[in-house]
C-alpha positions in Angstrom: 99.3 70.5 105.6 98.8 73.6 103.5 96.7 76.6 104.7 93.1 76.7 103.5 93.6 80.0 101.6 96.5 78.5 99.6 94.4 75.4 98.7 91.7 77.7 97.5 94.2 79.6 95.3 94.0 82.9 97.2 97.1 84.9 98.1 97.6 86.0 101.7 97.1 89.6 100.7 93.8 88.8 99.1 92.7 86.8 102.2 93.3 89.9 104.3 91.4 92.1 102.0 88.4 89.8 102.0 88.6 89.4 105.8 88.7 93.1 106.3 85.8 93.8 104.0 83.7 91.1 105.8 84.5 92.6 109.2 83.7 96.1 108.1 80.3 95.0 106.6 79.4 93.3 109.9 79.7 96.4 112.0 76.8 98.6 113.0 76.2 101.6 110.8 78.1 104.3 112.7 81.1 102.2 113.4 81.0 100.8 109.8 81.2 104.3 108.3 84.3 105.1 110.5 86.0 101.8 109.6 85.4 102.3 105.9 87.0 105.8 106.0 90.0 104.3 107.7 90.2 101.6 105.0 90.5 104.2 102.2 93.9 105.1 101.0 95.2 107.4 98.4 98.4 106.8 96.6 100.3 109.9 95.5 103.4 110.1 93.3 106.0 112.8 92.9 108.9 112.9 90.5 112.4 114.2 91.2 114.3 116.3 88.6 117.6 118.0 89.2 117.5 117.3 92.9 114.0 118.9 93.4 110.7 117.2 94.0 107.7 118.0 91.8 104.2 118.5 93.2 102.7 115.2 94.6 99.7 114.2 92.5 97.2 111.3 92.9 98.4 108.3 91.0 95.1 108.1 89.0 95.7 111.6 87.7 99.3 110.8 86.7 98.1 107.7 84.9 95.4 109.6 83.0 97.9 112.3 81.9 100.4 109.6 80.7 97.6 107.9 78.7 96.7 111.1 76.8 98.5 111.5 73.5 100.9 114.4 73.6 100.1 117.3 71.4 
């Protein structure tokens, strides 16, 4: 028998995201705020050139810079 989330067409990762969000929303105000802060993450990217690492930048900033037409 297949798992219920598979039958619903949801990936396991998505199931965990939904479960975490439901759990955080069910907490009391002070605990909920702490839990939401822990749930936030920031992806940073750094490029390597000639054996040296560039400055690590937030991924959204790198994406915006790449989308801008070069002058």
